[in-house]
C-alpha positions in Angstrom: -0.1 -0.1 -0.2 1.2 3.5 -1.1 1.4 6.2 1.6 -2.1 8.3 0.5 -0.8 11.9 -0.5 -3.0 14.5 1.9 -3.9 18.1 0.5 -3.4 20.9 2.7 -5.9 21.8 5.4 -6.6 25.1 4.2 -8.6 23.4 1.1 -11.5 21.6 0.9 -10.2 18.3 -0.6 -7.7 18.5 2.6 -10.1 19.1 5.2 -12.4 15.9 3.9 -9.4 13.8 3.3 -8.9 14.6 7.2 -12.3 14.0 8.4 -12.7 17.5 9.8 -16.0 19.2 10.8 -15.0 21.7 8.5 -14.7 19.8 5.7 -18.4 19.0 5.9 -19.0 22.6 6.4 -17.1 24.0 3.9 -18.7 21.1 1.3 -22.2 22.3 2.0 -21.0 25.9 0.9 -19.1 25.0 -1.8 -20.7 24.6 -5.3 -22.1 21.0 -5.3 -20.0 19.5 -8.3 -16.4 21.0 -6.3 -18.0 19.2 -3.3 -19.0 16.2 -5.1 -15.3 15.6 -6.8 -13.7 16.1 -3.5 -16.0 13.8 -1.9 -15.5 11.2 -4.8 -11.6 11.4 -4.4 -11.9 10.4 -0.6 -13.6 7.7 -1.1 -11.8 6.1 -3.9 -8.5 6.9 -2.6 -8.8 6.2 1.1 -6.6 9.1 2.7 -6.3 6.8 6.2 -3.0 5.6 7.0 -4.8 3.2 9.3 -7.9 2.3 7.7 -8.3 -0.3 10.8 -8.6 2.2 13.2 -9.6 5.6 11.7 -13.2 6.4 10.7 -14.5 8.2 7.8 -17.2 5.8 6.2 -20.4 7.6 8.5 -18.9 11.3 7.8 -18.4 10.5 3.9 -21.9 9.0 3.8 -23.3 11.7 5.6 -21.6 14.0 3.1 -23.4 12.1 0.4 -26.8 12.2 1.7 -26.5 16.1 2.4 -25.2 16.4 -1.4 -27.7 13.8 -2.9 -24.6 12.8 -4.2 -25.0 9.9 -7.2 -23.0 6.9 -6.6 -22.0 6.3 -10.4 -17.8 7.0 -9.6 -18.2 4.3 -6.7 -19.9 2.2 -9.1 -17.5 2.7 -11.8 -14.4 2.2 -9.3 -16.1 -1.4 -8.1 -15.8 -2.7 -11.2 -13.3 -1.8 -13.1 -10.4 -3.7 -15.2 -8.4 -3.3 -11.8 -11.3 -5.1 -9.7 -10.8 -8.0 -12.3 -7.0 -8.4 -11.7 -7.9 -9.0 -8.1 -10.0 -11.9 -9.2 -6.7 -14.3 -9.4 -5.3 -13.2 -6.3 -5.9 -11.6 -2.7 -8.3 -8.9 -3.4 -6.6 -5.4 -2.3 -9.4 -4.4 0.9 -7.4 -0.9 0.8 -8.9 -0.2 -2.8 -12.5 -0.9 -2.2 -13.0 -1.6 1.6 -14.2 2.3 2.1 -16.3 2.7 -0.9 -18.0 -0.6 0.4 -18.1 1.0 3.8 -19.5 4.1 2.7 -22.3 2.1 0.8 -23.5 0.4 3.8 -23.9 3.4 5.8 -26.0 4.8 2.3 -28.0 1.7 2.5 -28.9 2.3 6.5 -30.0 5.3 5.4 -32.4 4.2 2.9 -30.8 4.3 -0.2 -31.6 1.6 -2.8 -29.1 2.3 -5.0 -26.6 1.8 -2.4 -28.2 -1.9 -1.5 -28.3 -2.6 -5.1 -24.6 -1.7 -5.8 -23.5 -3.9 -2.7 -25.7 -6.8 -3.6 -24.0 -6.5 -7.1 -20.6 -6.4 -6.0 -21.4 -9.1 -3.4 -22.1 -11.4 -6.3 -19.2 -10.4 -8.3 -16.8 -8.4 -7.5 -12.9 -9.4 -5.8 -13.8 -7.7 -2.3 -17.4 -9.9 -2.0 -16.9 -10.7 1.3 -16.3 -7.3 2.8 -19.8 -6.6 0.6 -21.4 -9.4 1.9 -20.4 -8.3 5.7 -22.4 -5.3 4.8 -25.2 -6.5 3.5 -25.7 -9.0 6.5 -26.4 -6.3 8.7 -28.5 -4.3 6.8 -30.4 -6.3 3.9 -33.6 -8.8 4.4 -33.5 -12.3 4.1 -35.0 -12.7 0.7 -32.0 -10.6 -0.4 -29.1 -12.0 1.0 -30.7 -15.7 0.4 -30.7 -14.7 -3.2 -26.6 -14.0 -3.2 -26.5 -17.7 -2.5 -26.0 -19.4 -5.9 -23.5 -16.3 -6.9 -21.4 -16.9 -3.6 -21.6 -20.7 -3.5 -20.0 -20.3 -7.4 -17.0 -19.2 -6.0 -15.9 -22.8 -4.4 -15.9 -25.1 -6.6 -16.7 -28.8 -5.3 -13.3 -29.7 -5.1 -10.5 -30.6 -2.3 -9.2 -26.7 -2.7 -12.6 -25.5 -3.2 -14.0 -27.1 -0.2 -11.1 -26.0 2.1 -11.4 -22.5 0.7 -15.3 -22.6 1.3 -14.7 -23.4 5.0 -12.0 -20.6 5.4 -14.3 -17.9 3.9 -17.4 -19.6 6.5 -15.1 -19.5 9.2 -13.7 -16.2 9.2 -17.0 -14.4 8.1 -16.9 -10.8 10.3 -21.3 -11.4 10.2 -22.1 -15.2 9.8 -26.2 -14.6 9.0 -25.8 -15.0 5.2 -24.1 -18.4 5.8 -26.5 -19.4 8.3 -29.2 -18.5 6.0 -27.8 -20.5 3.0 -27.4 -23.8 5.1 -30.5 -23.5 5.7 -31.4 -24.1 2.1 -31.2 -27.5 0.6 -28.9 -27.4 -2.2 -26.1 -26.0 0.0 -26.9 -27.5 3.8 -24.5 -30.6 3.5 -21.6 -28.6 2.2 -22.1 -25.6 4.3 -22.5 -27.5 7.7 -19.5 -29.4 6.8 -17.7 -26.4 5.8 -18.5 -25.2 9.7 -17.6 -28.2 11.2 -14.2 -28.0 9.8 -14.1 -24.4 10.8 -14.4 -25.8 14.2 -12.2 -28.4 14.2 -9.4 -26.0 12.8 -9.7 -23.8 15.6 -9.5 -26.3 18.1 -6.8 -28.3 16.1 -4.4 -24.5 16.6 -5.6 -24.7 20.4 -4.2 -28.3 20.5 -0.6 -27.4 18.8 0.1 -23.7 19.9 3.5 -22.7 18.3 5.3 -20.6 21.4 7.3 -21.7 24.6 5.9 -24.7 26.6 6.2 -25.0 30.7 9.4 -26.5 31.4 11.2 -24.4 29.0 14.8 -22.2 30.3 15.7 -18.6 30.2 18.1 -19.9 27.3 15.4 -22.1 25.0 13.1 -18.5 25.9 16.1 -16.3 24.4 16.5 -18.6 21.7 12.7 -18.5 20.9 13.1 -14.5 20.4 16.1 -14.8 18.5 14.2 -17.3 16.0 11.2 -14.9 15.9 13.8 -11.8 14.8 14.9 -13.7 12.0 11.6 -14.8 10.8 11.1 -11.0 10.7 8.3 -11.3 13.5 10.0 -9.5 16.9 8.9 -11.6 19.4 11.2 -9.9 23.0 7.7 -8.6 24.4 5.9 -11.6 24.7 9.3 -13.7 25.4 9.7 -11.1 28.1 6.3 -12.7 29.9 7.3 -15.7 29.4 10.8 -14.9 31.3 8.8 -14.1 34.4 7.1 -17.4 34.0 10.3 -19.6 34.0 13.2 -17.6 35.7 14.4 -18.3 38.9 17.0 -16.2 41.1 19.7 -18.4 39.9 18.9 -17.3 36.2 19.8 -13.6 36.9 23.6 -13.5 35.6 22.3 -15.2 32.7 19.3 -12.2 31.8 21.9 -9.6 33.0 24.7 -10.9 30.7 22.1 -10.9 28.0 20.8 -7.5 28.6 24.6 -6.2 28.6 25.9 -8.0 25.7 23.5 -10.4 24.3 22.0 -10.7 20.6 19.8 -8.1 19.6 16.3 -10.1 20.5 17.6 -11.5 23.3 19.1 -8.3 25.0 15.7 -6.7 24.1 13.8 -9.8 26.4 16.2 -9.4 28.8 15.6 -5.5 29.2 11.5 -5.9 29.2 11.9 -8.9 31.3 13.6 -6.5 33.8 12.0 -3.6 34.2 8.8 -5.3 35.0 11.1 -7.7 37.5 13.1 -5.1 39.0 11.4 -2.1 38.7 12.9 -0.4 41.4 16.5 -1.3 40.6 19.0 2.1 39.3 21.1 -0.7 37.7 18.4 -1.5 35.6 18.3 2.2 34.1 21.3 2.6 33.8 21.2 -0.2 31.3 19.1 1.1 29.6 21.2 4.2 29.1 24.1 2.3 27.8 21.7 1.2 25.5 20.4 4.2 24.3 20.7 4.0 20.3 18.4 0.7 21.0 14.9 1.2 20.2 14.4 -1.9 21.9 15.6 -0.3 25.2 14.1 2.9 24.5 10.8 0.8 24.3 11.3 -0.9 27.6 12.2 1.9 29.5 9.0 3.4 28.5 7.4 0.1 30.2 8.4 1.4 33.7 5.8 3.1 35.7 8.0 4.0 39.0 8.8 7.2 40.7 12.3 6.5 40.2 12.0 5.7 36.3 9.9 9.3 35.9 12.7 11.2 38.0 15.7 9.6 35.5 13.3 10.9 32.6 14.0 14.4 34.2 17.5 13.9 33.7 17.0 12.7 30.3 14.6 14.7 28.9 17.4 17.5 27.8 19.0 14.6 25.5 19.1 14.5 21.6 18.3 11.3 21.0 15.4 8.5 21.2 15.9 8.3 25.0 15.5 12.2 25.3 12.0 11.9 23.4 11.0 8.9 25.3 11.8 10.6 29.0 9.4 13.6 27.6 6.8 11.2 26.9 7.3 9.6 30.4 6.8 12.8 32.0 3.5 13.5 29.9 2.4 10.6 30.9 3.5 10.6 34.6 5.0 13.4 35.9 3.5 16.3 37.5 2.7 20.0 37.1 6.2 21.1 38.0 7.3 19.2 34.8 4.8 21.3 32.6 7.9 23.3 30.9 9.5 20.1 30.3 6.7 18.5 28.5 5.8 21.8 26.7 9.5 21.7 25.3 9.2 17.8 24.2 5.6 18.8 22.6 7.4 21.9 20.6 10.5 20.0 19.4 8.5 16.9 18.6 6.2 19.2 16.0 9.4 20.9 14.7 11.4 17.9 14.5 8.9 15.0 13.2 5.8 17.3 12.1 2.0 16.9 12.8 1.5 13.5 12.2 3.9 11.7 14.4 2.9 9.2 16.5 5.5 10.5 19.3 2.7 13.7 19.2 0.1 11.2 20.9 1.6 10.8 24.8 2.7 14.6 24.5 -0.7 16.1 23.6 -2.5 14.2 26.2 0.3 15.1 28.5 -1.0 18.7 27.8 -3.9 18.6 28.3 -3.3 16.1 31.4 -1.3 19.2 33.1 -3.7 21.9 31.7 -0.7 23.8 30.1 -2.2 26.9 28.8 0.9 28.1 26.9 0.5 24.8 24.7 -2.8 25.8 23.1 -1.0 27.0 20.2 0.7 24.4 19.2 -2.4 21.9 20.0 -4.2 24.4 17.8 -1.8 23.3 15.3 -1.5 19.7 15.4 -5.4 19.8 15.4 -5.2 21.7 11.9 -2.5 20.1 10.5 -2.4 16.6 11.6 -3.8 13.7 8.8 -4.7 11.4 11.8 -8.4 12.0 13.1 -7.6 10.0 16.1 -4.3 12.6 17.0 -6.6 15.6 16.2 -9.1 13.7 18.4 -6.9 14.1 21.0 -5.3 17.4 20.3 -9.1 18.6 20.4 -9.5 17.1 23.7 -6.3 18.8 25.2 -7.6 22.1 23.7 -10.8 21.7 25.7 -8.2 21.9 29.1 -5.9 24.5 28.0 -8.0 26.8 25.3 -10.7 29.1 26.7 -11.8 29.9 23.2 -12.3 25.9 22.5 -16.1 25.7 23.2 -17.0 28.6 20.8 -14.5 27.5 18.2 -13.2 24.3 16.9 -15.7 22.2 19.5 -18.3 23.8 16.9 -17.0 22.1 14.0 -16.1 18.9 16.0 -19.8 18.2 15.9 -19.2 16.9 12.4 -15.9 15.5 13.0 -15.4 11.7 11.8 -14.3 10.4 14.8 -17.4 9.2 17.1 -14.7 10.3 20.5 -14.5 13.9 19.3 -18.0 14.1 18.3 -18.7 12.7 21.8 -16.2 15.8 23.1 -17.9 18.2 21.1 -21.0 17.3 21.9 -20.3 18.2 25.8 -18.5 21.1 25.4 -19.8 23.3 22.1 -21.7 26.2 23.4 -25.4 26.3 22.2 -25.5 30.2 21.6 -24.8 29.3 18.0 -27.7 28.2 16.2 -25.7 25.3 14.0 -24.7 23.7 17.3 -28.1 23.3 18.7 -29.5 21.9 15.2 -26.4 19.8 14.8 -27.0 18.0 18.6 -31.2 18.1 17.6 -29.8 16.0 14.4 -27.0 13.7 16.0 -29.9 12.7 18.7 -32.5 11.7 16.3 -29.6 9.9 13.8 -30.2 6.1 14.2 -26.7 5.9 12.9 -25.1 7.6 15.5 -23.1 5.8 18.1 -24.9 5.7 21.9 -22.0 7.3 23.5 -22.5 10.5 21.3 -26.2 10.5 21.7 -26.2 10.1 25.8 -23.8 13.3 25.5 -26.2 14.9 23.3 -29.0 14.1 25.8 -27.3 15.8 28.1 -27.2 18.8 26.3 -30.6 19.3 24.7 -33.8 16.8 23.9 -34.0 16.1 20.3 -36.4 17.6 18.3 -39.3 15.3 17.3 -39.7 16.3 14.1 -36.7 15.2 12.7 
């Protein structure tokens, strides 16, 4: 997957890609063709860096409804020649997943054209399982039963076909369609066998774990971590948990030796074990400082929860390396009010050095809000406007609610249209109701069946829904 190209935050496209509430407000004020072009661009070229955790589908679906947008471009995208190429290999879920999720929400809102597109794609598209999951919670029984022949034709009655069918049934996010088809005489025997095979596969995996066994030695656990690294799968964190179960006091010299000069994975495992097993030992912090250029050592330090680790952070926060950055995050998470200047400095350094999308900003933004650092508000506003991460923007909004007296009349208003549920919930609690847009939006959110319960609970604490909506 290629990194998405995000337009500047001051443009309509940039706002919509970020999922900002101002994106919806600007789109509704823009010429309709321009707004639809930007909206289609976002849906057909997923702008999220991590589509598994960031929300956009409901946000875009609501805008399609507000603009009465046609679905012709989504249709052309789903049934393009590129989709035909995906039929012979694993489908690129990132290419079509967002569009299918948007169609699912539109179907929930009563858009029959979206429902028909989902049915057609589930019958013929490469990413048919995603479409089927969308239909499973929205279509009626008759519609789902009608898809049975098209889906079952994907699995010929051969050993390979039966194996793929068992995998599809086992891994289905929504089992309802498969259960409906199993009720039909034509497919009953095959689907019953597939369901049983899936249950057997899960049972077999439970009987054949590939990890450590009782009775393993410290050396065996360290070797397991090294083997995982050779395969490209870092295992030092679970291996450290295993060490806690198998290590005895007599094993401490071996663990210390691994932490000082062992191979990469063994050293990481030993350090992660020691920060939990000996959290009050200053020598463990000395080992971490000696290995400051090791990413695993820095990660081990960030797992420490003791006052001793926080005290050492005050010494390390001025370092111009990864350990210094970790010390800033430690103070943001666990420091006290006296550490506010250090946290503010770390926040400014992170924004200047890594930009508004760095994952390192998450704890620093949270810390600025936790410590109520009023001087951090300008930096937080910059992060809010510029970041492409809707989760980080939500954290910045939460921090601004604690640091910026203008938040309730400013960003909180646009957050009512934000793509993230948690950000809309925050806005529902803070946005000033003197703005007529706020009152109308709160009523609409309260009456919207697609809105999350937490958001609606926050709305109900502020206003009673309009029965006319």
